[in-house]
DSSP file (Angstrom, degrees, kcal/mol; ACC not computed):
  #  RESIDUE AA STRUCTURE BP1 BP2  ACC     N-H-->O    O-->H-N    N-H-->O    O-->H-N    TCO  KAPPA ALPHA  PHI   PSI    X-CA   Y-CA   Z-CA
    1    1 A M              0   0    0      0, 0.0     2,-0.1     0, 0.0     0, 0.0   0.000 360.0 360.0 360.0 130.3   -5.8  -93.1   36.5
    2    2 A P        -     0   0    0      0, 0.0     3,-0.1     0, 0.0     2,-0.0  -0.410 360.0-125.2 -73.8 147.2   -3.7  -90.0   37.2
    3    3 A G        -     0   0    0      1,-0.1     2,-0.2    -2,-0.1     0, 0.0  -0.213  37.7 -77.8 -80.8 175.1   -2.7  -87.7   34.3
    4    4 A I        -     0   0    0      1,-0.1     2,-0.2     4,-0.0    -1,-0.1  -0.490  48.1-127.8 -72.4 141.3    0.8  -86.7   33.4
    5    5 A T     >  -     0   0    0     -2,-0.2     4,-2.9     1,-0.1     5,-0.2  -0.525  19.7-112.0 -91.1 160.6    2.3  -84.0   35.5
    6    6 A D  H  > S+     0   0    0      1,-0.2     4,-1.9     2,-0.2    90,-0.1   0.870 120.2  51.6 -53.6 -39.5    3.9  -80.8   34.2
    7    7 A E  H  > S+     0   0    0      2,-0.2     4,-2.6     1,-0.2    -1,-0.2   0.913 109.3  49.3 -68.3 -40.3    7.3  -82.0   35.3
    8    8 A Q  H  > S+     0   0    0      1,-0.2     4,-3.1     2,-0.2     5,-0.2   0.959 111.2  49.3 -63.6 -48.6    6.8  -85.4   33.5
    9    9 A A  H  X S+     0   0    0     -4,-2.9     4,-2.0     1,-0.2    -1,-0.2   0.862 111.5  50.1 -64.8 -33.1    5.8  -83.6   30.3
   10   10 A F  H  X S+     0   0    0     -4,-1.9     4,-1.7    -5,-0.2    -1,-0.2   0.912 112.6  46.0 -62.5 -48.1    8.8  -81.3   30.7
   11   11 A R  H  X S+     0   0    0     -4,-2.6     4,-2.2     2,-0.2    -2,-0.2   0.894 112.2  51.1 -60.9 -44.4   11.1  -84.2   31.1
   12   12 A Q  H  X S+     0   0    0     -4,-3.1     4,-2.3     2,-0.2    -2,-0.2   0.906 109.4  51.0 -58.7 -45.8    9.5  -86.1   28.2
   13   13 A A  H  X S+     0   0    0     -4,-2.0     4,-1.4    -5,-0.2    -1,-0.2   0.864 111.7  46.7 -62.6 -38.8    9.9  -83.1   25.9
   14   14 A A  H  X S+     0   0    0     -4,-1.7     4,-2.3     2,-0.2    -1,-0.2   0.856 109.8  53.5 -74.6 -35.2   13.6  -82.7   26.8
   15   15 A T  H  X S+     0   0    0     -4,-2.2     4,-3.4     1,-0.2     5,-0.3   0.896 104.6  56.5 -65.1 -39.2   14.2  -86.5   26.3
   16   16 A R  H  X S+     0   0    0     -4,-2.3     4,-1.8     2,-0.2    -1,-0.2   0.906 107.9  47.0 -59.2 -42.6   12.7  -86.3   22.8
   17   17 A V  H  X S+     0   0    0     -4,-1.4     4,-2.2     2,-0.2     5,-0.3   0.952 114.7  46.6 -67.9 -48.0   15.2  -83.6   21.8
   18   18 A V  H  X S+     0   0    0     -4,-2.3     4,-3.2     1,-0.2    -2,-0.2   0.953 110.8  51.5 -62.4 -45.6   18.1  -85.5   23.2
   19   19 A D  H  < S+     0   0    0     -4,-3.4    -1,-0.2     1,-0.2    -2,-0.2   0.842 110.4  50.3 -60.9 -31.1   17.0  -88.8   21.6
   20   20 A L  H  < S+     0   0    0     -4,-1.8    -1,-0.2    -5,-0.3    -2,-0.2   0.956 121.4  30.6 -67.7 -48.1   16.7  -87.1   18.2
   21   21 A V  H  < S+     0   0    0     -4,-2.2     2,-1.3     1,-0.2     8,-0.8   0.875 112.6  57.5 -82.4 -40.1   20.1  -85.5   18.3
   22   22 A F  S  < S+     0   0    0     -4,-3.2    -1,-0.2    -5,-0.3     2,-0.2  -0.662  70.3 166.5 -99.1  83.9   22.4  -87.8   20.3
   23   23 A T    >   -     0   0    0     -2,-1.3     3,-1.3    -3,-0.2     6,-0.1  -0.534  52.1-100.7 -88.4 162.4   22.0  -91.1   18.4
   24   24 A D  T 3  S+     0   0    0      1,-0.3    -1,-0.1    -2,-0.2    -2,-0.0   0.811 124.9  35.8 -54.2 -33.8   24.4  -94.0   19.1
   25   25 A D  T 3  S-     0   0    0      0, 0.0    -1,-0.3     0, 0.0    -3,-0.0   0.447 103.0-127.5-100.6  -2.5   26.5  -93.1   16.0
   26   26 A D    <>  +     0   0    0     -3,-1.3     4,-2.9     1,-0.1     5,-0.2   0.644  65.1 138.3  66.7  13.7   26.1  -89.3   16.3
   27   27 A A  H  >  +     0   0    0      1,-0.2     4,-1.8     2,-0.2     5,-0.1   0.914  69.3  48.1 -59.3 -42.8   24.9  -89.4   12.6
   28   28 A Y  H  > S+     0   0    0      1,-0.2     4,-0.8     2,-0.2    -1,-0.2   0.936 113.5  45.9 -65.1 -46.9   22.2  -86.8   13.3
   29   29 A L  H >4 S+     0   0    0     -8,-0.8     3,-0.8     1,-0.2    -1,-0.2   0.899 112.5  49.8 -62.0 -42.7   24.4  -84.5   15.2
   30   30 A D  H 3< S+     0   0    0     -4,-2.9    -1,-0.2     1,-0.2    -2,-0.2   0.781 106.5  57.2 -69.5 -24.2   27.1  -84.7   12.6
   31   31 A A  H 3< S+     0   0    0     -4,-1.8    -1,-0.2    -5,-0.2    -2,-0.2   0.634  85.6 102.2 -76.4 -14.8   24.5  -84.0    9.8
   32   32 A L  S << S-     0   0    0     -3,-0.8    46,-0.1    -4,-0.8    -3,-0.0  -0.328  90.0 -91.7 -69.8 153.2   23.5  -80.7   11.4
   33   33 A P     >  -     0   0    0      0, 0.0     4,-2.8     0, 0.0     3,-0.4  -0.336  40.5-113.8 -56.9 148.9   24.8  -77.4    9.9
   34   34 A E  H  > S+     0   0    0      1,-0.2     4,-3.1     2,-0.2     5,-0.2   0.879 115.6  55.3 -56.3 -42.1   28.0  -76.5   11.7
   35   35 A S  H  > S+     0   0    0      1,-0.2     4,-1.5     2,-0.2    -1,-0.2   0.873 110.8  44.6 -61.1 -38.7   26.4  -73.4   13.2
   36   36 A V  H  > S+     0   0    0     -3,-0.4     4,-2.5     2,-0.2     5,-0.3   0.939 114.5  48.7 -69.9 -49.7   23.6  -75.4   14.7
   37   37 A E  H  X S+     0   0    0     -4,-2.8     4,-2.4     1,-0.2     5,-0.2   0.955 113.4  46.1 -57.8 -50.7   25.9  -78.1   16.0
   38   38 A S  H  < S+     0   0    0     -4,-3.1     4,-0.4     1,-0.2    -1,-0.2   0.836 114.5  47.9 -65.7 -31.3   28.2  -75.8   17.6
   39   39 A A  H  < S+     0   0    0     -4,-1.5    -1,-0.2    -5,-0.2    -2,-0.2   0.877 123.0  28.7 -73.5 -38.5   25.5  -73.7   19.2
   40   40 A I  H  X S+     0   0    0     -4,-2.5     4,-2.5     2,-0.1     5,-0.3   0.674  95.7  84.4-102.7 -17.2   23.5  -76.6   20.7
   41   41 A A  H  X S+     0   0    0     -4,-2.4     4,-2.0    -5,-0.3    -3,-0.1   0.918  95.8  40.7 -56.9 -52.4   26.0  -79.4   21.4
   42   42 A T  H  > S+     0   0    0     -4,-0.4     4,-2.0     2,-0.2    -1,-0.2   0.939 118.8  44.0 -64.9 -51.9   27.2  -78.2   24.8
   43   43 A P  H  > S+     0   0    0      0, 0.0     4,-2.0     0, 0.0    24,-0.2   0.887 113.8  53.0 -63.5 -33.3   23.8  -77.1   26.3
   44   44 A L  H  X S+     0   0    0     -4,-2.5     4,-2.7     2,-0.2    -2,-0.2   0.870 105.2  53.4 -67.8 -37.1   22.2  -80.2   24.9
   45   45 A A  H  X S+     0   0    0     -4,-2.0     4,-2.7    -5,-0.3    -1,-0.2   0.915 106.8  52.9 -58.6 -44.8   24.8  -82.3   26.7
   46   46 A E  H  X S+     0   0    0     -4,-2.0     4,-2.6     2,-0.2    -2,-0.2   0.918 109.0  48.9 -56.2 -47.6   23.9  -80.6   29.9
   47   47 A V  H  X S+     0   0    0     -4,-2.0     4,-2.2    16,-0.2    -2,-0.2   0.949 110.4  51.9 -56.4 -49.8   20.3  -81.5   29.3
   48   48 A Y  H  X S+     0   0    0     -4,-2.7     4,-2.9     1,-0.2     5,-0.3   0.937 110.8  46.6 -51.6 -55.9   21.3  -85.0   28.6
   49   49 A L  H  X S+     0   0    0     -4,-2.7     4,-2.3     1,-0.2     6,-0.3   0.861 109.0  55.5 -58.7 -38.1   23.3  -85.2   31.9
   50   50 A A  H  <>S+     0   0    0     -4,-2.6     5,-1.8     1,-0.2     4,-0.3   0.890 114.9  39.3 -60.6 -39.7   20.5  -83.7   33.9
   51   51 A L  H ><5S+     0   0    0     -4,-2.2     3,-0.8    -3,-0.2    -2,-0.2   0.929 117.5  46.5 -76.2 -45.0   18.1  -86.3   32.6
   52   52 A E  H 3<5S+     0   0    0     -4,-2.9    -2,-0.2     1,-0.2    -3,-0.2   0.830 116.2  44.4 -66.8 -37.0   20.5  -89.3   32.8
   53   53 A E  T 3<5S-     0   0    0     -4,-2.3    -1,-0.2    -5,-0.3    -2,-0.2   0.460 107.4-121.9 -91.4   0.6   21.8  -88.5   36.3
   54   54 A G  T < 5 -     0   0    0     -3,-0.8    -3,-0.2    -4,-0.3    -4,-0.1   0.861  46.2-179.6  66.5  31.9   18.3  -87.8   37.7
   55   55 A R      < -     0   0    0     -5,-1.8     5,-0.1    -6,-0.3    -1,-0.1  -0.211  37.0 -77.6 -69.1 162.0   19.4  -84.3   38.7
   56   56 A P    >>  -     0   0    0      0, 0.0     4,-1.7     0, 0.0     3,-0.8  -0.132  41.7-108.8 -61.2 157.0   16.9  -82.0   40.4
   57   57 A L  H 3> S+     0   0    0      1,-0.3     4,-3.0     2,-0.2     5,-0.2   0.853 117.8  59.7 -52.4 -41.7   14.3  -80.2   38.3
   58   58 A E  H 3> S+     0   0    0      1,-0.2     4,-2.2     2,-0.2    -1,-0.3   0.881 104.3  49.8 -59.7 -40.7   16.0  -76.9   38.8
   59   59 A R  H <> S+     0   0    0     -3,-0.8     4,-2.1     2,-0.2    -1,-0.2   0.917 112.1  47.2 -65.7 -45.9   19.2  -78.2   37.1
   60   60 A L  H  X S+     0   0    0     -4,-1.7     4,-2.6     1,-0.2    -2,-0.2   0.910 110.0  53.5 -63.0 -43.3   17.3  -79.5   34.2
   61   61 A D  H  X S+     0   0    0     -4,-3.0     4,-2.6     1,-0.2    -2,-0.2   0.885 108.5  48.5 -60.4 -42.1   15.4  -76.3   33.9
   62   62 A R  H  X S+     0   0    0     -4,-2.2     4,-1.8     2,-0.2    -1,-0.2   0.898 113.0  48.3 -64.2 -39.1   18.5  -74.2   33.7
   63   63 A A  H  X S+     0   0    0     -4,-2.1     4,-2.3     2,-0.2   -16,-0.2   0.912 112.7  48.8 -65.2 -38.6   20.1  -76.5   31.1
   64   64 A V  H  X S+     0   0    0     -4,-2.6     4,-3.2     1,-0.2     5,-0.2   0.938 109.3  51.8 -67.2 -46.5   16.9  -76.4   29.1
   65   65 A R  H  X S+     0   0    0     -4,-2.6     4,-2.2     1,-0.2    -1,-0.2   0.865 110.8  48.8 -57.5 -37.7   16.7  -72.6   29.2
   66   66 A L  H  X S+     0   0    0     -4,-1.8     4,-2.6     2,-0.2     5,-0.3   0.921 112.2  48.6 -69.0 -44.1   20.2  -72.3   28.0
   67   67 A L  H  X S+     0   0    0     -4,-2.3     4,-2.5   -24,-0.2     5,-0.2   0.952 113.2  46.4 -59.8 -49.9   19.5  -74.7   25.1
   68   68 A V  H  X S+     0   0    0     -4,-3.2     4,-1.4     1,-0.2    -1,-0.2   0.889 112.2  51.7 -60.9 -39.6   16.4  -72.9   24.1
   69   69 A D  H  X S+     0   0    0     -4,-2.2     4,-0.6    -5,-0.2     3,-0.4   0.964 115.2  39.3 -62.1 -52.1   18.2  -69.5   24.3
   70   70 A V  H >< S+     0   0    0     -4,-2.6     3,-0.6     1,-0.2     4,-0.3   0.829 112.4  57.3 -68.3 -30.4   21.1  -70.5   22.1
   71   71 A A  H >X S+     0   0    0     -4,-2.5     3,-1.4    -5,-0.3     4,-1.1   0.800  93.6  69.3 -70.9 -26.8   18.9  -72.6   19.7
   72   72 A G  H 3< S+     0   0    0     -4,-1.4     3,-0.5    -3,-0.4     4,-0.3   0.888  96.3  53.5 -61.8 -33.1   16.8  -69.4   19.1
   73   73 A G  T << S+     0   0    0     -4,-0.6    -1,-0.3    -3,-0.6    -2,-0.2   0.645 119.8  31.1 -79.3  -8.9   19.7  -67.9   17.2
   74   74 A V  T X> S+     0   0    0     -3,-1.4     3,-2.1    -4,-0.3     4,-0.6   0.299  83.9 111.9-123.6   4.4   20.1  -70.8   14.9
   75   75 A M  G >< S+     0   0    0     -4,-1.1     3,-1.5    -3,-0.5    -2,-0.1   0.846  75.3  57.5 -51.5 -41.4   16.4  -72.1   14.6
   76   76 A S  G 34 S+     0   0    0     -4,-0.3    -1,-0.3     1,-0.3    -2,-0.1   0.714 106.2  50.1 -67.7 -18.6   16.1  -71.1   11.0
   77   77 A E  G <4 S+     0   0    0     -3,-2.1    -1,-0.3     2,-0.1    -2,-0.2   0.551  93.6  97.9 -91.4 -10.0   19.1  -73.3   10.1
   78   78 A M  S << S-     0   0    0     -3,-1.5   -46,-0.0    -4,-0.6    -3,-0.0  -0.335  85.7 -96.9 -83.2 159.5   17.8  -76.4   11.8
   79   79 A P    >>  -     0   0    0      0, 0.0     4,-2.4     0, 0.0     3,-0.5  -0.445  41.4-114.6 -62.5 146.2   15.9  -79.4   10.3
   80   80 A P  H 3> S+     0   0    0      0, 0.0     4,-2.1     0, 0.0     5,-0.2   0.850 113.2  56.3 -59.3 -33.6   12.2  -78.8   10.9
   81   81 A E  H 3> S+     0   0    0      2,-0.2     4,-1.8     1,-0.2     5,-0.1   0.888 110.1  45.5 -69.1 -34.3   11.8  -81.8   13.2
   82   82 A L  H <> S+     0   0    0     -3,-0.5     4,-2.3     2,-0.2     5,-0.2   0.917 112.9  49.7 -74.0 -40.0   14.5  -80.4   15.6
   83   83 A A  H  X S+     0   0    0     -4,-2.4     4,-1.8     1,-0.2    -2,-0.2   0.881 111.4  50.5 -62.6 -34.4   13.0  -76.9   15.5
   84   84 A D  H  X S+     0   0    0     -4,-2.1     4,-1.9    -5,-0.3    -1,-0.2   0.885 110.6  48.6 -71.9 -37.9    9.6  -78.3   16.2
   85   85 A L  H  X S+     0   0    0     -4,-1.8     4,-2.0     2,-0.2    -2,-0.2   0.855 110.2  50.3 -69.2 -32.9   10.9  -80.3   19.2
   86   86 A L  H  X S+     0   0    0     -4,-2.3     4,-2.3     2,-0.2    -1,-0.2   0.852 109.5  50.8 -72.8 -34.1   12.7  -77.4   20.6
   87   87 A R  H  X S+     0   0    0     -4,-1.8     4,-2.1    -5,-0.2    -2,-0.2   0.901 110.8  50.0 -63.9 -39.9    9.5  -75.2   20.3
   88   88 A E  H  X S+     0   0    0     -4,-1.9     4,-2.5     1,-0.2    -2,-0.2   0.869 110.6  50.3 -67.5 -35.4    7.6  -78.1   22.1
   89   89 A L  H  X S+     0   0    0     -4,-2.0     4,-2.1     2,-0.2    -2,-0.2   0.897 109.3  50.8 -71.4 -37.5   10.3  -78.1   24.8
   90   90 A R  H  X S+     0   0    0     -4,-2.3     4,-1.7     2,-0.2    -2,-0.2   0.913 112.3  46.9 -55.5 -45.3   10.0  -74.3   25.2
   91   91 A F  H  X S+     0   0    0     -4,-2.1     4,-2.3     2,-0.2    -2,-0.2   0.917 109.3  52.5 -60.4 -51.4    6.3  -74.7   25.6
   92   92 A A  H  X S+     0   0    0     -4,-2.5     4,-0.7     1,-0.2    -1,-0.2   0.873 109.0  52.0 -63.5 -35.5    6.5  -77.5   28.0
   93   93 A G  H >X S+     0   0    0     -4,-2.1     4,-0.5     1,-0.2     3,-0.5   0.875 109.1  48.8 -66.3 -37.0    8.9  -75.4   30.2
   94   94 A R  H >< S+     0   0    0     -4,-1.7     3,-0.9     1,-0.2    -2,-0.2   0.842 104.2  61.7 -68.8 -36.7    6.5  -72.5   30.2
   95   95 A G  H 3< S+     0   0    0     -4,-2.3    -1,-0.2     1,-0.2    -2,-0.2   0.725  98.4  56.4 -56.4 -28.0    3.7  -74.8   31.2
   96   96 A R  H <<        0   0    0     -4,-0.7    -1,-0.2    -3,-0.5    -2,-0.2   0.719 360.0 360.0 -85.8 -23.7    5.4  -75.7   34.4
   97   97 A T    <<        0   0    0     -3,-0.9    -1,-0.2    -4,-0.5    -2,-0.2   0.506 360.0 360.0 -82.8 360.0    5.7  -72.1   35.7
């Protein structure tokens, strides 16, 4: 049975972040500190679109890099589970290169 590829692991890590923050009722997003919400909402929406629309890996990679970059500035204000998933996503992105 073939193992998971680096690209699959990267896409799964991105999906976990999107699924945590973008709930049907936006309750998680709305509960974030304003500084975190304003920093990550737009880059995370780009990650979501790249995943949902099946955009090329390069497009997803750019969106994730932007998300990880802006998230770094507000990481200390995030709930631990979001910070952990973003660190996992950063690691998954590095594992592909």
